All heavy atoms as an XYZ file, in Angstrom:
1030
protein
N      30.424     77.656     60.454
C      29.916     79.009     60.061
C      28.539     78.812     59.449
O      28.282     77.889     58.840
C      30.891     79.694     59.077
O      30.396     80.917     58.806
C      31.137     78.912     57.875
N      27.742     79.867     59.668
C      26.387     79.809     59.037
C      26.486     80.394     57.673
O      25.392     80.359     57.002
C      25.496     80.700     59.967
C      25.151     80.041     61.278
C      24.145     80.795     62.014
N      24.611     82.134     62.372
C      25.321     82.391     63.490
N      25.656     81.464     64.303
N      25.631     83.649     63.829
N      27.454     80.883     57.208
C      27.516     81.555     55.848
C      28.684     81.006     55.095
O      29.833     81.006     55.565
C      27.686     83.123     56.094
C      26.768     83.678     56.976
N      25.435     83.884     56.801
C      26.919     84.150     58.288
C      24.769     84.425     57.742
N      25.700     84.594     58.809
N      28.428     80.739     53.868
C      29.427     80.235     52.960
C      30.548     81.288     52.806
O      31.702     80.970     52.844
C      28.932     80.018     51.550
C      29.944     79.503     50.565
C      29.307     79.443     49.230
N      30.321     79.158     48.238
C      30.364     78.157     47.401
N      29.418     77.281     47.430
N      31.428     78.085     46.509
N      30.188     82.565     52.834
C      31.254     83.619     52.708
C      32.231     83.588     53.882
O      33.340     83.991     53.694
C      30.587     85.034     52.501
O      29.689     85.218     53.648
N      31.833     83.050     55.096
C      32.768     82.992     56.160
C      33.906     82.029     55.877
O      35.012     82.293     56.231
N      33.592     81.012     55.182
C      34.646     80.054     54.707
C      35.531     80.688     53.561
O      36.795     80.639     53.589
C      34.053     78.685     54.165
C      33.274     78.018     55.350
C      35.082     77.749     53.663
C      34.144     77.637     56.536
N      34.832     81.420     52.717
C      35.638     82.014     51.623
C      36.549     83.090     52.022
O      37.526     83.431     51.412
C      34.615     82.565     50.490
C      33.922     81.380     49.816
C      32.865     81.818     48.866
O      32.379     82.984     49.009
O      32.457     81.020     47.974
N      36.273     83.653     53.278
C      37.261     84.623     53.840
C      38.613     83.971     54.062
O      39.683     84.649     54.123
C      36.738     85.223     55.183
C      35.555     86.176     55.177
C      34.972     86.380     56.506
C      35.921     87.472     54.432
N      38.566     82.637     54.303
C      39.816     81.964     54.657
C      40.492     81.262     53.420
O      41.556     80.696     53.573
C      39.509     80.876     55.747
C      38.736     81.393     56.994
C      38.238     80.216     57.882
C      39.629     82.343     57.691
N      39.820     81.192     52.296
C      40.253     80.435     51.225
C      41.230     81.259     50.318
O      40.838     82.187     49.701
C      39.078     79.905     50.403
C      39.516     78.926     49.351
N      39.594     79.261     47.991
C      39.833     77.623     49.432
C      39.985     78.264     47.335
N      40.205     77.269     48.136
N      42.477     80.794     50.282
C      43.529     81.450     49.408
C      43.695     80.842     48.036
O      44.441     81.199     47.259
C      44.790     81.524     50.121
C      44.836     82.272     51.479
C      46.105     82.068     52.158
C      44.487     83.704     51.234
N      42.854     79.787     47.828
C      43.143     79.082     46.495
C      43.861     77.843     46.675
O      44.027     77.357     47.775
N      44.247     77.161     45.536
C      45.008     75.918     45.583
C      46.375     76.190     46.289
O      47.176     77.238     46.005
C      45.232     75.548     44.190
C      45.819     74.101     44.025
C      45.897     73.591     42.592
N      46.700     74.469     41.732
C      46.135     75.012     40.662
N      44.895     74.842     40.317
N      46.785     75.851     39.864
N      46.820     75.335     47.141
C      48.012     75.524     47.864
C      49.258     75.300     46.803
O      49.179     74.439     46.077
C      48.116     74.439     48.995
N      50.258     76.138     46.961
C      51.352     75.903     46.080
C      52.141     74.682     46.615
O      52.128     74.227     47.726
C      52.251     77.160     46.404
C      51.753     77.731     47.761
C      50.407     77.285     47.881
N      52.942     74.166     45.610
C      53.710     73.001     45.910
C      54.829     73.375     46.867
O      55.650     74.223     46.536
C      54.330     72.366     44.598
C      55.125     71.123     44.821
O      55.109     70.621     46.067
O      55.713     70.617     43.935
N      54.809     72.763     47.972
C      55.936     73.197     49.035
C      57.110     72.125     49.017
O      57.959     72.225     49.791
C      55.310     73.130     50.431
C      54.102     74.105     50.581
S      54.558     75.781     50.277
C      55.311     76.185     51.891
N      57.089     71.217     48.037
C      58.180     70.276     47.980
C      57.994     69.101     48.747
O      56.907     68.875     49.483
N      59.022     68.256     48.841
C      58.850     66.990     49.691
C      58.837     67.297     51.110
O      59.370     68.253     51.605
C      60.110     66.187     49.236
C      61.129     67.168     48.733
C      60.334     68.359     48.190
N      58.157     66.378     51.839
C      58.095     66.527     53.320
C      56.931     65.593     53.776
O      56.285     65.031     52.975
N      56.822     65.537     55.164
C      55.711     64.781     55.648
C      54.314     65.281     55.283
O      54.205     66.454     55.099
C      56.018     64.805     57.146
C      56.827     65.961     57.345
C      57.562     66.381     56.080
N      53.473     64.346     55.163
C      52.055     64.732     54.793
C      51.243     64.800     56.109
O      51.341     63.781     56.865
C      51.413     63.796     53.810
C      52.259     63.967     52.499
C      49.940     64.118     53.546
C      51.819     63.008     51.447
N      50.595     65.843     56.357
C      49.755     66.001     57.584
C      48.495     65.260     57.325
O      47.681     65.617     56.462
C      49.644     67.405     57.902
C      48.947     67.694     59.175
N      49.613     67.608     60.387
C      47.716     67.983     59.493
C      48.764     67.845     61.430
N      47.538     68.099     60.889
N      48.146     64.300     58.215
C      46.851     63.692     58.138
C      46.285     63.502     59.562
O      46.945     63.835     60.500
C      46.963     62.204     57.534
O      47.704     61.411     58.329
C      47.630     62.260     56.150
N      45.066     62.943     59.696
C      44.480     62.781     60.964
C      45.272     61.563     61.798
O      45.214     61.652     63.044
C      43.051     62.363     60.891
C      42.085     63.442     60.376
C      40.710     62.839     60.197
C      42.076     64.620     61.348
N      46.012     60.778     61.115
C      46.723     59.772     61.772
C      48.195     60.205     61.858
O      48.988     59.336     62.407
C      46.617     58.381     61.070
O      46.989     58.536     59.746
C      45.203     57.923     61.137
N      48.620     61.250     61.303
C      50.020     61.713     61.392
C      49.967     63.226     61.733
O      50.028     64.007     60.834
C      50.700     61.454     60.025
C      52.146     61.970     60.099
O      52.771     62.196     61.148
N      52.735     62.019     58.908
N      49.888     63.524     62.908
C      49.654     64.924     63.370
C      50.994     65.594     63.709
O      51.167     66.233     64.679
C      48.811     64.853     64.647
C      47.453     64.225     64.631
C      46.812     64.249     65.929
C      46.587     64.939     63.559
N      51.865     65.500     62.722
C      53.263     65.983     62.864
C      53.200     67.566     63.033
O      54.023     68.100     63.807
C      54.136     65.540     61.778
C      53.872     66.258     60.487
C      52.994     65.831     59.486
C      54.445     67.409     59.972
N      53.026     66.633     58.450
C      53.814     67.651     58.673
C      55.433     68.269     60.437
C      54.167     68.774     57.885
C      55.738     69.364     59.631
C      55.178     69.572     58.447
N      52.332     68.212     62.439
C      52.385     69.675     62.581
C      52.033     70.120     64.043
O      52.715     70.955     64.699
C      51.382     70.397     61.630
C      51.896     70.315     60.239
C      51.150     71.840     62.035
C      50.982     70.837     59.155
N      50.920     69.438     64.613
C      50.512     69.818     65.963
C      51.655     69.478     66.889
O      52.031     70.277     67.917
C      49.340     69.082     66.476
C      48.004     69.753     65.900
C      47.658     69.286     64.574
O      48.467     68.534     63.894
O      46.495     69.564     64.166
N      52.292     68.315     66.841
C      53.380     67.822     67.696
C      54.650     68.788     67.553
O      55.177     69.254     68.539
C      53.654     66.407     67.458
C      52.560     65.396     67.691
C      52.923     63.970     67.237
C      52.147     65.431     69.170
N      54.978     69.042     66.298
C      56.173     69.801     66.160
C      55.916     71.363     66.667
O      56.836     71.920     67.189
C      56.638     69.858     64.649
N      54.660     71.813     66.316
C      54.483     73.231     66.651
C      54.367     73.357     68.214
O      54.882     74.364     68.684
C      53.098     73.690     66.003
N      53.848     72.308     68.842
C      53.775     72.557     70.344
C      55.144     72.482     70.869
O      55.592     73.206     71.891
C      52.868     71.446     70.914
O      53.418     70.186     70.755
N      56.035     71.638     70.416
C      57.379     71.572     70.916
C      58.096     72.881     70.625
O      58.822     73.411     71.498
C      58.238     70.380     70.264
C      58.072     69.136     70.926
C      59.102     68.193     70.369
N      59.080     67.947     68.925
C      58.300     67.186     68.334
N      57.342     66.337     68.917
N      58.342     67.061     67.038
N      57.989     73.448     69.476
C      58.626     74.573     69.015
C      58.186     75.802     69.868
O      58.915     76.664     70.222
C      58.332     74.931     67.508
C      59.136     76.102     66.976
C      60.551     75.755     66.728
O      60.915     74.561     66.699
O      61.329     76.752     66.720
N      56.819     75.826     70.176
C      56.326     76.914     70.995
C      56.968     76.935     72.365
O      57.162     78.021     72.953
C      54.749     76.745     71.119
C      54.083     77.881     71.866
C      52.636     77.977     71.520
N      52.044     78.970     72.249
C      51.811     80.215     71.717
N      52.157     80.369     70.542
N      51.219     81.122     72.404
N      57.147     75.798     72.909
C      57.796     75.730     74.302
C      59.279     75.891     74.279
O      59.839     76.587     75.137
C      57.362     74.383     74.937
C      55.934     74.394     75.195
C      58.134     74.207     76.236
C      55.346     73.001     75.598
N      59.978     75.286     73.233
C      61.440     75.266     73.345
C      62.105     76.222     72.358
O      63.374     76.387     72.546
C      61.889     73.754     73.125
O      61.524     73.417     71.791
C      61.337     72.878     74.165
N      61.466     76.691     71.369
C      62.148     77.383     70.281
C      61.597     78.787     70.079
O      61.057     79.464     70.965
N      61.691     79.230     68.793
C      61.109     80.504     68.334
C      60.180     80.159     67.283
O      60.522     80.177     66.108
C      62.358     81.402     67.905
C      61.989     82.739     67.376
C      61.409     83.570     68.441
O      61.857     83.528     69.610
O      60.389     84.259     68.097
N      58.864     80.021     67.638
C      57.909     79.600     66.619
C      57.769     80.619     65.500
O      57.463     80.206     64.340
C      56.614     79.450     67.448
C      56.767     80.181     68.662
C      58.343     80.145     68.967
N      57.935     81.925     65.737
C      57.694     82.789     64.665
C      58.835     82.692     63.626
O      58.645     83.307     62.503
C      57.705     84.255     65.191
O      58.871     84.518     65.844
N      59.881     82.145     63.955
C      60.989     81.947     62.876
C      60.742     80.709     61.979
O      61.293     80.656     60.961
C      62.348     81.737     63.626
N      59.852     79.850     62.440
C      59.747     78.539     61.733
C      58.340     78.434     60.990
O      58.164     77.866     60.008
C      59.864     77.279     62.680
C      59.994     76.015     61.927
C      60.382     74.971     62.914
C      60.628     73.664     62.256
N      61.075     72.624     63.099
N      57.343     79.054     61.648
C      55.905     78.788     61.185
C      55.426     80.175     60.619
O      55.846     81.246     60.866
C      55.029     78.323     62.293
C      55.480     76.945     62.815
C      56.228     76.747     63.925
C      55.135     75.846     62.052
C      56.581     75.505     64.249
C      55.494     74.488     62.411
C      56.288     74.349     63.552
O      56.658     73.201     63.873
N      54.396     79.993     59.726
C      53.846     81.128     59.060
C      52.760     81.700     59.983
O      51.626     81.206     60.053
C      53.139     80.749     57.787
C      54.147     80.347     56.642
C      53.361     79.833     55.449
C      54.901     81.572     56.269
N      53.138     82.773     60.639
C      52.159     83.393     61.520
C      52.552     84.984     61.491
O      53.645     85.270     61.120
C      52.226     82.906     63.021
O      53.584     83.141     63.489
N      51.621     85.774     61.905
C      51.804     87.162     61.843
C      52.206     87.778     60.546
O      51.704     87.322     59.517
N      53.158     88.562     60.543
C      53.678     89.220     59.322
C      54.163     88.243     58.352
O      54.003     88.405     57.051
C      54.744     90.321     59.596
C      55.066     91.174     58.456
C      53.879     91.951     57.829
O      53.127     92.569     58.555
N      53.771     91.873     56.498
N      54.808     87.194     58.825
C      55.400     86.190     57.798
C      54.189     85.609     56.992
O      54.381     85.316     55.836
C      56.123     85.090     58.590
C      57.416     85.463     59.046
C      58.300     84.263     59.635
N      58.742     83.518     58.442
C      58.894     82.199     58.514
N      58.664     81.577     59.677
N      59.281     81.523     57.506
N      53.061     85.290     57.657
C      51.898     84.846     56.968
C      51.374     85.731     55.902
O      50.998     85.426     54.864
C      50.809     84.279     57.932
C      49.698     83.828     57.182
C      49.565     82.449     56.803
C      48.481     84.414     56.715
N      48.386     82.293     56.052
C      47.709     83.439     56.029
C      48.041     85.624     56.831
C      46.532     83.775     55.421
C      46.827     86.091     56.250
C      46.038     85.102     55.591
N      51.318     87.011     56.360
C      50.850     88.093     55.456
C      51.719     88.163     54.215
O      51.258     88.253     53.116
C      50.768     89.383     56.142
C      49.667     89.613     57.149
C      49.762     91.026     57.919
C      48.308     89.501     56.609
N      53.035     88.111     54.455
C      53.959     88.199     53.241
C      53.806     87.016     52.378
O      53.907     87.080     51.179
C      55.371     88.338     53.860
C      55.572     89.611     54.550
O      54.879     90.603     54.447
O      56.672     89.739     55.351
N      53.691     85.809     53.008
C      53.542     84.559     52.237
C      52.180     84.527     51.473
O      52.202     84.043     50.274
C      53.680     83.353     53.163
C      53.473     82.036     52.570
C      54.411     81.364     51.848
C      52.251     81.242     52.460
N      53.879     80.115     51.407
C      52.564     80.081     51.732
C      50.966     81.440     52.954
C      51.665     79.131     51.468
C      50.096     80.439     52.733
C      50.382     79.315     51.975
N      51.183     85.037     51.970
C      49.836     84.917     51.410
C      49.616     85.933     50.300
O      48.750     85.746     49.452
C      48.699     84.973     52.471
O      48.781     86.271     53.096
N      50.318     87.022     50.323
C      50.044     88.179     49.269
C      50.142     87.622     47.857
O      49.232     87.871     47.069
C      51.017     89.251     49.473
N      51.166     86.849     47.461
C      51.178     86.360     46.043
C      50.115     85.423     45.767
O      49.694     85.207     44.677
C      52.556     85.744     45.966
C      53.317     85.976     47.168
C      52.364     86.519     48.180
N      49.628     84.643     46.777
C      48.510     83.728     46.544
C      47.233     84.458     46.105
O      46.535     84.046     45.290
C      48.303     82.823     47.812
C      49.464     81.961     48.223
C      49.074     81.225     49.450
C      49.972     81.082     47.163
N      47.048     85.520     46.858
C      45.794     86.295     46.574
C      45.837     87.041     45.165
O      44.824     87.315     44.565
C      45.520     87.336     47.562
C      45.142     86.844     48.994
C      45.063     88.053     49.975
C      43.761     86.193     48.820
N      47.047     87.273     44.614
C      47.243     87.848     43.394
C      47.003     86.967     42.286
O      46.732     87.450     41.072
C      48.739     88.475     43.288
N      46.886     85.629     42.493
C      46.580     84.769     41.433
C      45.129     84.786     41.005
O      44.262     84.777     41.807
C      46.998     83.285     41.743
C      48.386     83.097     42.090
C      48.649     81.810     42.678
N      47.746     81.445     43.793
C      47.535     80.286     44.378
N      48.083     79.210     43.786
N      46.682     80.104     45.317
N      44.796     84.759     39.725
C      43.409     84.700     39.292
C      42.800     83.259     39.608
O      43.543     82.339     39.751
C      43.351     84.951     37.763
C      44.810     84.663     37.298
C      45.658     84.824     38.512
N      41.506     83.138     39.745
C      40.960     81.817     40.088
C      41.422     80.719     39.147
O      41.640     79.635     39.517
C      39.427     81.995     40.086
C      39.249     83.557     40.347
C      40.522     84.141     39.763
N      41.454     81.031     37.876
C      41.833     79.985     36.862
C      43.271     79.574     36.969
O      43.712     78.494     36.506
C      41.559     80.496     35.427
C      42.177     81.718     34.986
C      41.474     82.968     35.383
O      40.493     82.972     36.074
O      41.962     84.059     34.975
N      44.105     80.301     37.759
C      45.539     80.006     37.979
C      45.756     79.432     39.358
O      46.839     79.421     39.830
C      46.413     81.213     37.649
N      44.658     79.084     40.038
C      44.750     78.470     41.367
C      44.480     79.484     42.467
O      44.563     79.089     43.607
N      44.137     80.740     42.140
C      43.843     81.748     43.147
C      42.482     81.394     43.790
O      41.834     80.534     43.422
N      42.142     82.209     44.726
C      40.902     82.044     45.424
C      39.657     82.306     44.569
O      39.694     83.149     43.596
C      40.871     83.227     46.511
C      41.899     84.165     46.093
C      42.872     83.449     45.241
N      38.643     81.446     44.731
C      37.384     81.534     43.958
C      36.731     82.908     44.139
O      36.085     83.359     43.252
C      36.413     80.350     44.265
N      36.803     83.498     45.346
C      36.211     84.735     45.661
C      37.367     85.656     46.117
O      37.599     85.782     47.310
C      35.240     84.521     46.785
O      34.124     83.680     46.354
N      38.030     86.330     45.153
C      39.173     87.171     45.499
C      38.828     88.278     46.525
O      39.676     88.551     47.412
C      39.658     87.736     44.213
C      39.202     86.730     43.180
C      37.930     86.200     43.733
N      37.655     88.817     46.331
C      37.404     89.935     47.404
C      37.141     89.410     48.728
O      37.590     90.056     49.738
C      36.077     90.686     46.875
C      36.406     91.710     45.758
C      35.261     92.673     45.501
O      34.099     92.342     45.934
O      35.478     93.699     44.983
N      36.588     88.278     48.801
C      36.339     87.595     50.193
C      37.692     87.253     50.803
O      37.962     87.466     52.042
C      35.384     86.533     50.152
C      33.904     86.898     49.900
C      33.014     85.658     49.707
C      33.415     87.819     50.926
N      38.546     86.692     50.016
C      39.928     86.334     50.527
C      40.685     87.534     50.896
O      41.408     87.650     51.897
C      40.718     85.601     49.406
N      40.418     88.685     50.118
C      41.131     89.936     50.484
C      40.624     90.443     51.841
O      41.323     90.960     52.677
C      40.864     90.892     49.475
C      41.495     92.393     49.754
C      41.011     93.439     48.747
O      40.159     93.237     47.877
O      41.491     94.539     49.009
N      39.323     90.312     52.071
C      38.675     90.761     53.398
C      39.288     89.877     54.503
O      39.612     90.387     55.567
C      37.216     90.548     53.318
N      39.412     88.585     54.313
C      40.021     87.752     55.270
C      41.470     88.122     55.619
O      41.922     88.146     56.805
N      42.238     88.401     54.587
C      43.630     88.874     54.791
C      43.648     90.287     55.534
O      44.534     90.504     56.429
C      44.406     89.022     53.487
C      45.804     89.110     53.638
C      46.592     88.910     52.291
N      47.927     89.023     52.447
C      48.575     90.197     52.521
N      47.909     91.344     52.472
N      49.897     90.287     52.764
N      42.743     91.183     55.177
C      42.693     92.421     55.855
C      42.279     92.248     57.353
O      42.868     92.924     58.260
C      41.712     93.411     55.149
C      42.173     94.057     53.886
C      40.973     94.753     53.184
C      43.314     95.071     54.262
N      41.428     91.332     57.672
C      41.070     91.038     59.010
C      42.330     90.518     59.755
O      42.536     90.941     60.960
C      40.005     89.987     59.053
C      38.514     90.439     58.783
C      37.586     89.326     58.781
C      38.153     91.534     59.850
N      43.053     89.634     59.122
C      44.253     89.119     59.718
C      45.294     90.214     60.020
O      45.922     90.302     61.105
C      44.837     87.968     58.874
N      45.509     91.065     59.094
C      46.380     92.206     59.083
C      45.981     93.048     60.265
O      46.774     93.603     61.104
C      46.455     92.922     57.789
C      47.438     94.172     57.872
C      47.658     94.729     56.503
N      47.946     96.173     56.470
C      49.042     96.630     57.016
N      49.988     95.915     57.696
N      49.296     97.946     56.951
N      44.653     93.344     60.354
C      44.190     94.240     61.391
C      44.354     93.668     62.750
O      44.847     94.302     63.735
C      42.577     94.594     61.238
C      42.231     95.552     62.193
C      40.852     96.022     61.785
N      40.476     97.193     62.603
C      39.331     97.358     63.300
N      38.440     96.339     63.342
N      39.142     98.383     64.188
N      44.205     92.354     62.932
C      44.431     91.676     64.218
C      45.904     91.856     64.603
O      46.280     92.109     65.706
C      44.100     90.210     64.048
C      44.352     89.423     65.311
C      43.404     89.623     66.423
O      42.313     90.337     66.140
O      43.588     89.169     67.529
N      46.828     91.640     63.644
C      48.328     91.820     63.990
C      48.628     93.232     64.386
O      49.237     93.518     65.371
C      49.122     91.347     62.694
C      48.900     89.871     62.507
C      50.595     91.802     62.908
C      49.406     89.519     61.131
N      48.016     94.223     63.670
C      48.269     95.648     64.027
C      47.704     95.985     65.364
O      48.260     96.682     66.087
C      47.689     96.475     62.872
C      48.428     96.531     61.534
C      47.681     97.201     60.609
C      49.897     97.009     61.779
N      46.371     95.486     65.661
C      45.851     95.775     66.920
C      46.595     95.339     68.102
O      46.621     96.007     69.167
C      44.370     95.234     67.013
C      43.415     96.053     66.125
C      42.043     95.247     66.053
C      43.179     97.397     66.559
N      47.139     94.095     68.008
C      48.040     93.643     69.044
C      49.194     94.464     69.279
O      49.819     94.366     70.354
C      48.498     92.114     68.697
C      47.337     91.170     68.767
C      47.827     89.691     68.537
N      46.679     88.839     68.587
C      46.783     87.540     68.369
N      47.955     87.035     68.178
N      45.707     86.826     68.344
N      49.641     95.228     68.340
C      50.845     96.127     68.373
C      50.404     97.557     68.710
O      51.236     98.405     68.779
C      51.659     96.054     67.093
N      49.040     97.690     69.060
C      48.544     99.048     69.344
C      48.351     99.974     68.164
O      48.281    101.130     68.338
N      48.291     99.383     67.000
C      48.069    100.133     65.791
C      46.736     99.659     65.070
O      45.982     98.980     65.619
C      49.199     99.956     64.763
C      50.551    100.352     65.408
C      51.767     99.993     64.517
O      51.555    100.045     63.238
O      52.758     99.687     64.969
N      46.473    100.262     63.989
C      45.258     99.788     63.209
C      45.459     99.982     61.669
O      46.482    100.537     61.258
C      44.060    100.706     63.593
C      42.715     99.976     63.357
O      42.731     99.009     62.598
O      41.697    100.372     63.808
N      44.605     99.443     60.872
C      44.622     99.681     59.472
C      44.644    101.120     59.141
O      44.189    101.929     59.888
C      43.559     98.928     58.759
C      43.438     97.410     58.882
C      42.154     96.929     58.326
C      44.561     96.745     58.252
N      45.140    101.404     57.929
C      45.020    102.851     57.479
C      43.609    103.084     57.168
O      42.758    102.157     57.097
C      45.816    103.014     56.174
O      45.257    102.284     55.127
N      43.234    104.352     57.121
C      41.805    104.739     56.788
C      41.396    104.045     55.403
O      40.228    103.593     55.344
C      41.621    106.176     56.713
N      42.247    104.066     54.455
C      41.966    103.455     53.171
C      41.749    101.948     53.277
O      40.781    101.356     52.771
C      43.027    103.744     52.111
N      42.494    101.213     54.127
C      42.351     99.855     54.303
C      41.020     99.520     55.066
O      40.314     98.548     54.756
C      43.549     99.310     55.089
C      44.858     99.134     54.370
C      45.977     98.810     55.235
O      46.229     99.361     56.143
O      46.717     97.872     54.691
N      40.675    100.428     56.052
C      39.391    100.156     56.718
C      38.261    100.324     55.849
O      37.248     99.648     55.882
C      39.321    101.135     57.956
C      40.246    100.718     59.138
C      39.886    101.511     60.421
N      39.852    102.931     60.264
C      40.874    103.719     60.375
N      42.159    103.221     60.598
N      40.733    105.021     60.203
N      38.300    101.342     54.891
C      37.253    101.500     53.990
C      37.241    100.345     53.037
O      36.036     99.841     52.727
C      37.515    102.854     53.104
C      37.014    104.075     53.830
C      37.037    105.316     52.951
N      38.362    105.413     52.199
C      39.272    106.209     52.697
N      39.293    106.712     53.919
N      40.437    106.367     52.027
N      38.303     99.863     52.639
C      38.311     98.673     51.714
C      37.709     97.439     52.436
O      36.976     96.705     51.770
C      39.712     98.386     51.149
C      39.796     97.191     50.327
C      39.021     97.467     49.066
N      39.193     96.271     48.114
C      38.322     95.912     47.264
N      37.208     96.752     47.018
N      38.450     94.887     46.532
N      38.082     97.233     53.702
C      37.449     96.120     54.442
C      36.034     96.238     54.522
O      35.298     95.312     54.400
C      38.186     96.120     55.844
C      37.691     94.914     56.692
C      37.925     93.530     56.072
C      38.517     94.952     58.069
N      35.528     97.404     54.850
C      34.018     97.618     54.889
C      33.416     97.386     53.575
O      32.284     96.782     53.448
C      33.766     99.166     55.293
C      33.748     99.341     56.768
C      33.123    100.580     57.199
N      33.812    101.775     56.631
C      34.854    102.331     57.168
N      35.359    101.903     58.357
N      35.464    103.341     56.614
N      34.122     97.684     52.392
C      33.597     97.463     51.117
C      33.447     95.977     50.819
O      32.557     95.506     50.072
C      34.375     98.201     50.009
C      34.199     99.659     50.104
O      33.272    100.151     50.715
O      35.119    100.346     49.435
N      34.442     95.186     51.166
C      34.533     93.756     50.734
C      34.091     92.820     51.806
O      33.899     91.673     51.490
C      35.997     93.339     50.327
C      36.320     94.199     49.067
C      36.969     93.542     51.340
N      33.846     93.262     53.039
C      33.447     92.298     54.085
C      31.925     91.966     53.746
O      31.117     92.786     53.509
C      33.527     92.973     55.507
C      33.352     91.955     56.598
C      34.366     91.076     57.003
C      32.061     91.845     57.285
C      34.243     90.241     57.978
C      31.976     90.950     58.322
C      33.024     90.161     58.655
N      31.598     90.614     53.866
C      30.241     90.182     53.545
C      29.226     90.779     54.442
O      29.207     90.712     55.643
C      30.281     88.660     53.745
C      31.728     88.315     53.754
C      32.495     89.531     54.221
N      28.147     91.432     53.780
C      27.049     92.089     54.586
C      26.318     91.016     55.369
O      25.901     91.387     56.570
C      26.077     92.738     53.596
C      26.551     94.125     53.005
C      25.575     94.634     52.080
C      26.883     95.117     54.118
N      26.169     89.868     54.865
C      25.389     88.846     55.554
C      26.082     88.479     56.910
O      25.358     88.151     57.904
C      25.306     87.572     54.672
C      26.552     86.878     54.438
C      26.498     85.773     53.324
O      25.404     85.742     52.502
O      27.453     85.030     53.184
N      27.361     88.552     57.007
C      28.043     88.282     58.285
C      27.997     89.466     59.114
O      27.746     89.393     60.271
C      29.547     87.817     57.974
C      29.551     86.430     57.244
C      30.263     87.735     59.200
C      30.867     85.987     56.814
N      28.195     90.642     58.558
C      28.232     91.942     59.267
C      26.922     92.161     60.003
O      26.812     92.682     61.096
C      28.621     93.057     58.428
C      29.051     94.206     59.276
O      29.681     94.147     60.320
N      28.728     95.469     58.804
N      25.816     91.720     59.268
C      24.441     91.905     59.942
C      24.011     90.758     60.737
O      22.830     90.791     61.209
C      23.514     92.058     58.753
C      23.742     93.384     57.953
C      22.770     93.604     56.807
N      23.090     94.953     56.156
C      22.658     95.171     54.968
N      21.923     94.305     54.236
N      22.931     96.336     54.422
N      24.831     89.787     60.891
C      24.423     88.629     61.675
C      24.481     88.910     63.252
O      25.575     88.956     63.852
C      25.417     87.453     61.319
C      24.979     86.128     62.081
O      24.096     86.185     62.933
O      25.485     85.112     61.596
N      23.332     89.077     63.842
C      23.269     89.418     65.255
C      23.673     88.257     66.190
O      23.893     88.416     67.373
C      21.935     90.001     65.608
C      21.656     91.307     65.015
O      22.610     92.070     64.770
O      20.521     91.578     64.734
N      23.723     87.103     65.696
C      24.118     85.889     66.435
C      25.642     85.498     66.389
O      26.092     84.555     66.928
C      23.229     84.751     66.109
C      21.824     84.937     66.362
C      20.967     83.736     65.957
O      21.436     82.666     66.140
O      19.658     83.926     65.751
N      26.388     86.333     65.492
C      27.783     86.042     65.368
C      28.460     86.262     66.693
O      28.081     87.111     67.443
C      28.435     86.931     64.357
N      29.486     85.496     66.953
C      30.333     85.571     68.209
C      31.363     86.470     67.992
O      32.616     86.131     67.902
C      30.797     84.144     68.499
C      31.381     84.063     69.910
O      31.310     85.063     70.666
O      31.899     83.039     70.324
N      31.088     87.836     67.902
C      32.098     88.850     67.484
C      33.298     88.899     68.290
O      34.378     89.189     67.696
C      31.306     90.148     67.416
C      30.385     90.224     66.213
C      29.031     90.257     66.301
C      30.708     90.184     64.927
N      28.439     90.186     65.040
C      29.474     90.218     64.161
C      31.812     90.259     64.046
C      29.356     90.159     62.756
C      31.797     90.270     62.738
C      30.540     90.234     62.116
N      33.249     88.746     69.631
C      34.581     88.800     70.356
C      35.600     87.790     69.883
O      36.741     87.983     70.161
C      34.156     88.548     71.822
C      32.740     88.949     71.925
C      32.182     88.596     70.499
N      35.162     86.758     69.195
C      36.178     85.751     68.749
C      36.619     85.908     67.328
O      37.433     85.201     66.749
C      35.551     84.325     69.012
C      35.481     83.877     70.334
N      34.302     84.059     71.063
C      36.387     83.409     71.153
C      34.519     83.650     72.306
N      35.820     83.250     72.356
N      36.132     86.936     66.607
C      36.554     87.267     65.345
C      37.866     88.034     65.376
O      37.950     89.013     65.986
C      35.485     88.093     64.563
C      34.453     87.303     63.916
C      33.364     86.652     64.608
C      34.149     87.017     62.571
N      32.579     86.061     63.721
C      33.027     86.222     62.439
C      34.896     87.362     61.460
C      32.655     85.713     61.171
C      34.423     86.931     60.185
C      33.309     86.086     60.105
N      38.950     87.585     64.621
C      40.211     88.338     64.602
C      40.004     89.688     63.943
O      39.310     89.770     62.864
C      41.119     87.401     63.871
C      40.230     86.589     62.974
C      38.926     86.437     63.716
N      40.521     90.714     64.516
C      40.530     91.939     63.866
C      39.144     92.671     63.877
O      39.047     93.793     63.245
N      38.146     92.168     64.446
C      36.891     92.818     64.524
C      36.547     93.288     65.928
O      35.699     92.683     66.587
C      35.680     91.824     64.029
C      34.347     92.534     63.806
C      36.071     91.241     62.596
N      37.274     94.276     66.295
C      37.105     94.895     67.502
C      37.083     96.421     67.373
O      38.206     96.923     67.262
C      38.039     94.482     68.568
O      39.313     94.559     67.988
C      37.827     93.050     69.105
N      36.103     97.140     67.397
C      34.645     96.673     67.479
C      34.100     96.279     66.047
O      34.809     96.433     65.014
C      33.920     97.925     67.979
C      34.758     99.059     67.404
C      36.155     98.629     67.444
N      32.985     95.734     66.128
C      32.295     95.265     64.908
C      32.095     96.569     64.000
O      31.785     97.603     64.527
C      31.034     94.615     65.238
C      30.264     94.096     64.093
C      29.033     93.316     64.700
N      28.061     93.332     63.692
C      26.784     92.940     63.964
N      26.470     92.565     65.160
N      25.874     92.952     63.010
N      32.253     96.427     62.722
C      32.101     97.646     61.784
C      30.892     97.472     60.894
O      30.347     96.414     60.769
C      33.394     97.809     60.897
C      33.826     96.540     60.344
C      33.411     96.162     59.072
C      34.780     95.819     60.955
C      33.919     95.000     58.456
C      35.315     94.675     60.359
C      34.910     94.323     59.143
């Protein structure tokens, strides 16, 4: 990304302790391998955090203040979550409420919104650009 705020849209803060389990590294790609098998043979939405399950899981993370492990830029993290929510809703033929769209416009970084070189068709939830 050309803008620091683009990364901060994705940052939810310090990851919560998920308990014992395999550690994902460049030499131990267990998530990619397991996810690809699950996508073909199982029900990935039941096992992995995607769609509404991710939104539900991430909500309490955003509620934490930065000093308690929450995102360093809470408004930018909120904008990222609103973009993800909008993408999920658009796939279902719906959209954010008017209040949520206003809030997204308020917290979305101006530097990114004004970036004429951004690859807008690949941004989740940004159809059309606002």
